[in-house]
Phi, psi and omega in degrees: 000134180292152180282108183289338182253036180301140179271358180285126178273358183267350182297135179253011181255132174241164186238121180280153181240135176275247176239101185304134178090353181240025184303324182292342183256008185304318182297323178286320179296328181294336182295306177296326177297317179298316180298316181295316178298317181294321177299315179298314181294311182295319180298312181288324176295325177296315178301313181298318180295316181296315180295322182289322189266343182260108181302331181290346180260009178277065180229159183309316182304318184278333172296318178293325177296321176296320176299319179299318179296320179296317180290326176301314180290327178296330177284318190267323185299321180300340181268346188303311184296313183292323179299313183280339172295324179284311185292332180262013176057028177286309177188144174252012179271145175215134180286153182303313182298319178296321179298315181295318179298317179299315178298321180301313181293317182298308185287324179296312182287335174296313177292324179295320180298322177298318179294322178296320178296325174296316178298322179292325176294319177297321177301314179293324178298313181294317183297324183268320185270332181224060186299327182287339180257004186305309185288338180272333178280311182259075177279160178305320180295321180291323179295318177299317179297321178297315179298315180295318179298319181298314183288324178292316179303316184288316182292319179292326179289324183284338190291310186306311181293331179287323177296320182295336179298331181292341183261001179270140170277139178244081190263002178247227181292143174250019183268119176276157186266004179228174177270016173205173187265136172230144180302317180300328181284318184296318186291341176288340182268349183280134175261067181203174179284112183253022182303319181302312181297318181295310181295318180300316180298318179295317180297318179298316179300313182294314185284304186287305179297321179297316178298314181296315181297320179295319178298319178295316180298314180297319178302316182285335173295315178293321179297314181297319178297319179292319181294319181293341178277353178282130184290317185282127178294325179298317179291326176298311181297322179297317180294316180292327180297328179292341181263347187300315181298319182293319178299318177298318180297321178298313180295321182296327179277309191287322183296308177296324181297313178293320179300316179295318179297318180294320179297316182291328185267327188239356180231047184297332183261009178288167179304139177305330180296328178295314179297315182295316180299313181294323181295320181285328174297316181303321184268329188262329185295310180301312180296332181277313188278327182302311178298323180295314181297313181291331177289323181284318188269344184247114185300318183297324178289319177301316179297320178298321178293320178299317179298326182285323186270326185261145174300157183300323181295320179289320182297330182299336180287345180273348186294000000 
C-alpha cells in the first residue's frame, strides 16, 4: 500500500476515495451507480438524437435543450472512469495532470450549464413576451454565438485556479475525499497559502452564478407579468407550462451546486458520507432528471421518443 502521508511535495500521484467503511460492498454499490450513469447517458443522447433528426424541433428552444444535454454529459462523463476504477478495485490512483483535466471539465461544464439555463430563460421570455419577434431575435447565428460565449466564459474562468494548483506543494496527505477530483478538495491538501483560490472561487460563484440567477429571475418576472395580462386562464396555464421544465432544471442544478459549496466551506468536519453524498448528487442528478423532466413535460420530445421506440406501423396509430 502506498504511503498516503508522504512528505514528498514532488509526488504527482493522488489517491481517490470511494465510500469509507463500505469497501466490502463496492461491487454491489457499483450496480446502482452504473445504472444511474447509463440512464443519464442514454437520456441525454436520446434528446440530442431527437433534436438533430426531427426538423420540426430545429427551433431555438430545442437547440438550447440540446446544449443543456451536452453540458450535462460534460459534467458527468469525465468522472465515469475514475468512479468505476475505485468501485471495481482497479486502482484508486490518479495523476495530478489527469486530476486537473478532470476538474477543468467538471467546473467548466458546471458554469456552462448555468449560462445555458440563463439562455433558456431568455428564450422563454422572448417567446412569451415578444412572440412576433421570436424568430428575428433568436436566429441560428445568434444561438451559436450564445453557445460559444457560454463555453468560453466558463473555460476561461475555470483556468486560473486550476493552473495555480501546479505551483502548490502537497507535502501532507494526497488522499482526496471523493472518487473524482474537485478543486475545493484539492486546495485542502496543499500546504501553502491558498487564499487566492478560495477567494477566487467565492467571487466566481457570486458573480457568475449570481448574474445568471438574477437574469433568470428577471426573465420570469417579465414572463409572469405578461402571463397575468392574458385574459384566458387556459392560455395562462399553457404559457406557464412551457416554463415548468426550465424551472425544474434550474432547481436541479442550483440546489445541489449551492449545497456542495456550503458543505465544502462550512461543514469541513461533517461525516465523509455527507461530502460524498452531496458530490454525487451534484454530478448525477442533473444529467438523470433533466431528460426525464423534458420528456414528460414537452409533447414534442415525447412524440420523438415514441417515434424512436415504436415501429412506424405502430406509431401510425398515434397520428
